[in-house]
C-alpha positions in Angstrom: 0.0 0.0 0.0 1.1 3.6 -0.6 2.0 5.6 2.5 -1.0 7.9 2.1 -3.3 4.9 2.4 -1.9 4.3 5.9 -2.7 7.9 6.8 -6.1 7.7 5.3 -6.9 4.5 7.2 -5.9 6.0 10.6 -7.6 9.4 10.0 -10.7 7.7 8.6 -10.8 5.4 11.6 -10.6 8.4 14.0 -13.6 10.0 12.3 -15.5 6.7 12.3 -14.7 6.2 16.0 -15.9 9.7 16.9 -19.1 9.3 14.9 -19.8 5.8 16.2 -19.5 6.9 19.8 -21.8 9.9 19.5 -24.2 8.7 16.8 -23.5 5.7 14.6 -22.9 4.6 11.0 -19.1 5.2 11.1 -18.7 1.8 9.5 -19.8 3.4 6.2 -16.4 5.2 6.3 -14.2 2.3 7.4 -15.8 -0.2 5.0 -15.4 2.2 2.1 -11.7 2.8 3.0 -11.0 -0.9 3.3 -12.8 -1.9 0.1 -12.1 1.1 -2.2 -8.5 2.1 -1.1 -7.1 -1.0 0.6 -8.4 -3.6 -1.8 -10.1 -5.7 0.8 -13.0 -7.9 -0.5 -16.5 -6.9 0.8 -17.1 -9.9 3.1 -13.5 -9.8 4.6 -13.9 -6.0 5.0 -17.2 -6.5 6.9 -15.4 -9.0 9.2 -12.2 -7.1 9.6 -14.2 -4.0 10.5 -15.0 -5.6 13.8 -11.4 -5.1 14.9 -11.8 -1.4 15.0 -15.2 -1.6 16.5 -13.7 -3.6 19.5 -11.0 -1.1 20.0 -13.3 1.9 19.9 -16.1 0.4 22.0 -13.7 -0.9 24.7 -12.2 2.5 25.4 -15.6 4.3 25.1 -17.3 1.8 27.4 -14.6 2.3 30.0 -15.0 6.1 29.9 -18.8 6.0 30.0 -18.8 3.5 32.9 -16.3 5.7 34.8 -18.6 8.7 34.3 -21.6 6.8 35.5 -23.4 6.7 32.2 -23.8 2.9 32.3 -26.3 1.6 34.9 -25.8 -2.1 35.1 -29.0 -2.8 37.1 -31.1 -1.3 34.3 -29.0 -2.1 31.2 -28.3 -5.8 31.6 -31.4 -6.8 29.6 -30.1 -4.8 26.6 -26.7 -6.4 26.8 -28.1 -9.9 27.2 -30.7 -9.9 24.4 -28.6 -8.0 21.9 -25.9 -10.5 22.5 -28.3 -13.5 22.0 -29.7 -11.9 18.8 -26.2 -11.2 17.4 -25.2 -14.9 17.4 -27.4 -16.0 14.4 -26.5 -12.7 12.7 -22.8 -13.6 12.9 -23.5 -17.0 11.4 -25.3 -15.3 8.5 -22.4 -12.9 8.0 -20.0 -15.7 7.3 -22.3 -17.8 5.1 -23.7 -15.3 2.7 -22.6 -12.1 1.1 -24.2 -8.8 2.2 -24.1 -6.7 -1.0 -27.8 -7.4 -1.6 -28.6 -5.4 1.6 -27.5 -2.1 0.1 -30.9 -0.9 -1.1 -32.8 -2.1 1.9 -30.2 -0.4 4.1 -30.9 2.9 2.1 -34.6 2.6 2.6 -34.1 2.0 6.4 -32.0 5.2 6.6 -34.8 7.2 4.9 -37.2 5.9 7.5 -34.7 6.7 10.3 -34.3 10.3 9.0 -38.1 10.8 9.3 -38.0 9.4 12.8 -35.1 11.6 13.8 -36.5 14.8 12.4 -40.0 14.5 13.8 -40.2 16.1 17.3 -36.4 16.4 17.9 -37.0 17.3 21.6 -37.6 13.6 22.2 -34.0 12.9 21.4 -32.5 15.7 23.5 -34.6 15.7 26.7 -34.3 12.8 29.0 -37.3 10.4 29.0 -36.2 8.0 31.7 -39.7 7.8 33.1 -40.8 5.4 30.4 -41.2 1.7 31.3 -42.3 -0.3 28.3 -43.2 -4.0 28.9 -40.6 -6.7 28.3 -42.7 -8.3 25.6 -42.1 -5.1 23.5 -38.4 -4.5 24.3 -37.0 -8.0 24.2 -38.0 -8.8 20.5 -36.6 -5.3 19.5 -33.3 -6.0 21.3 -33.1 -9.5 19.6 -33.6 -7.9 16.2 -31.1 -5.2 16.9 -28.5 -7.8 17.9 -29.2 -9.9 14.8 -28.7 -6.9 12.6 -25.5 -5.9 14.4 -24.1 -9.3 14.2 -24.8 -9.6 10.5 -23.9 -6.2 9.1 -22.9 -3.7 11.8 -23.2 -0.7 9.5 -26.1 1.5 10.6 -26.4 -0.5 13.9 -25.8 2.6 16.0 -28.5 4.7 14.3 -31.2 2.0 14.7 -30.1 1.2 18.2 -30.5 4.8 19.3 -34.0 5.0 17.7 -35.1 2.0 19.7 -33.5 2.8 23.0 -34.2 6.6 23.0 -37.8 6.5 21.5 -39.1 3.2 22.9 -37.1 2.5 26.0 -36.9 6.1 27.1 -33.2 6.6 27.5 -31.6 10.1 26.9 -29.3 10.1 23.9 -26.0 10.1 25.8 -27.1 7.2 28.1 -28.3 5.4 25.0 -24.9 5.9 23.3 -23.1 4.6 26.4 -25.3 1.5 26.5 -24.8 1.0 22.8 -21.0 1.0 23.0 -20.9 -1.8 25.7 -23.6 -3.9 24.0 -21.7 -3.7 20.7 -18.4 -4.5 22.4 -19.8 -7.7 24.0 -21.0 -9.4 20.8 -18.2 -8.0 18.7 -15.6 -9.9 20.8 -17.3 -13.1 19.9 -17.7 -12.0 16.3 -14.0 -11.3 15.8 -13.0 -14.6 17.3 -15.4 -16.5 14.9 -14.3 -14.4 11.9 -10.7 -14.9 12.7 -11.1 -18.7 13.0 -12.8 -18.6 9.6 -9.8 -16.7 8.1 -12.0 -13.7 7.3 -10.0 -11.0 9.1 -7.4 -8.8 7.4 -5.4 -7.9 10.5 -3.2 -5.3 8.7 -6.1 -3.3 7.2 -8.3 -3.8 10.3 -5.5 -2.9 12.7 -4.7 0.4 10.9 -8.4 1.4 11.1 -8.5 0.3 14.7 -5.7 2.7 15.7 -7.8 5.6 14.5 -11.1 4.3 16.0 -9.6 3.8 19.4 -8.4 7.4 19.4 -11.7 8.7 18.0 -13.7 6.7 20.6 -11.6 8.0 23.5 -11.9 11.6 22.5 -15.6 11.5 21.8 -16.6 9.5 24.9 -14.9 12.0 27.1 -16.8 14.8 25.3 -20.1 13.0 25.4 -19.8 12.0 29.1 -19.0 15.5 30.4 -20.2 18.2 28.0 -23.6 19.8 28.8 -24.5 20.2 25.2 -23.5 16.7 24.1 -27.1 15.6 23.6 -27.8 18.4 21.1 -24.5 17.7 19.3 -25.3 14.0 19.1 -28.8 14.7 17.6 -27.4 17.0 15.0 -24.6 14.6 14.1 -27.1 11.8 13.8 -29.2 13.8 11.3 -26.1 14.6 9.2 -24.9 11.0 9.3 -28.2 9.6 8.1 -28.5 12.1 5.3 -25.0 11.2 4.2 -25.9 7.5 4.3 -28.9 8.1 2.1 -26.9 10.1 -0.4 -24.2 7.5 -0.6 -26.7 4.7 -1.4 -28.9 6.5 -3.9 -26.8 9.3 -5.3 -23.1 8.6 -5.2 
């Protein structure tokens, strides 16, 4: 690889780590870099991308937990059922390609944009008083886990929509919970993908360096800045618009 590709991978990883921690969909950046500039095949790129996700979510989870943004007594159901849902998704990721998902993913992002823009105060103001029944939340968490295990790209956006609007978390608490939930199933994902020989450690490692730094910087900002919720919502809108444009225009 040319020297500039190394720089691009680390810088792109940093941006993706920052975006993933505060909103989501940073995998759109890392997957593009791996496939278009580093020559990694799509399925291998999807699997290798989990290396950076582990690095980013591990440091972000540590910072969020230290700042009291993860409440184990309340969040354990999210961690458990997303993990369980991710297992069949991981199996699907290594048995079939995921290129066919492109248009469906684009449609999902259009729906998400409408959800995000309607009554934005729901995203910024805490709604911790909500207490939806388990028969509503558990299937949603299982589906979220399945999607994250299979594709990962866009997982953060969909996770926030469910946990903020349905479960009633404020957006920063939701982001904190998201990082640890993703970390837990991604550890298993990387082990499985590595065993199957589907991880490009060089490409994934370069991306991971940037993602760790991006996740560290962003989690400190999100956990302590009073306007972090507003920034997270605006970034989420921008990311979803970009995702839609990338699928249907670029």
